[in-house]
BAKEMAR-413073 format. One record per residue (C-alpha): residue in one letter; x, y, z. Coordinates in steps of 0.2 Angstrom, whole numbers. Example, Ala and Ser with C-alpha at 12.3 -4.5 7.8 and 13.67 -1.06 7.14 Angstrom:
// BAKEMAR-413073
  residu      x      y      z
       A     62    -22     39
       S     68     -5     36
// end
This chain:
// BAKEMAR-413073
  residu      x      y      z
       M   -832     71    154
       D   -816     67    162
       D   -801     78    166
       A   -791     72    151
       E   -804     78    139
       E   -806     95    148
       T   -787     98    147
       S   -786     93    129
       K   -800    105    122
       P   -790    121    125
       H   -775    114    117
       D   -785    108    102
       L   -793    124    100
       R   -776    133    101
       D   -769    121     88
       R   -784    124     76
       L   -782    143     78
       K   -764    142     74
       A   -767    132     59
       F   -780    144     53
       A   -770    160     56
       Q   -753    153     50
       P   -756    157     31
       F   -761    175     36
       V   -746    177     47
       D   -734    170     34
       S   -741    182     21
       L   -740    197     32
       D   -722    192     37
       T   -717    190     19
       K   -725    207     14
       L   -716    216     29
       R   -699    208     25
       D   -701    213      7
       Q   -704    231     12
       V   -690    231     24
       D   -678    224     11
       A   -684    237     -2
       R   -681    251     11
       V   -664    245     16
       D   -659    243     -2
       A   -664    261     -6
       R   -654    267      9
       V   -639    257      4
       D   -640    263    -14
       A   -641    281     -8
       T   -627    280      4
       L   -616    271     -9
       S   -620    285    -22
       A   -616    299    -10
       R   -599    291     -5
       L   -594    287    -23
       A   -598    305    -28
       V   -585    310    -15
       I   -572    298    -21
       E   -575    303    -39
       R   -573    321    -34
       A   -557    317    -25
       I   -550    308    -40
       A   -554    322    -52
       D   -545    334    -40
       L   -530    323    -39
       D   -530    321    -58
       R   -531    340    -60
       A   -517    342    -48
       L   -506    329    -57
       K   -509    338    -74
       D   -504    355    -66
       L   -488    347    -59
       E   -484    339    -75
       A   -486    355    -84
       R   -475    364    -72
       L   -461    351    -73
       G   -463    347    -91
// end
């Protein structure tokens, strides 16, 4: 065996291993991305719901205050 064959064998083995493992890595990456997306979506929904509830309460308070003011003036 010459030096060129010796140096190409580890590289070929690495390429074969990558080719063999790539579908597993891609599948795992997709599953993890889906889990992260679902968790982020859930947190965003919870945060938006909480903030919207505060805004809705503030609007209801303003509506009551306007009705009271109208009743006093009218």
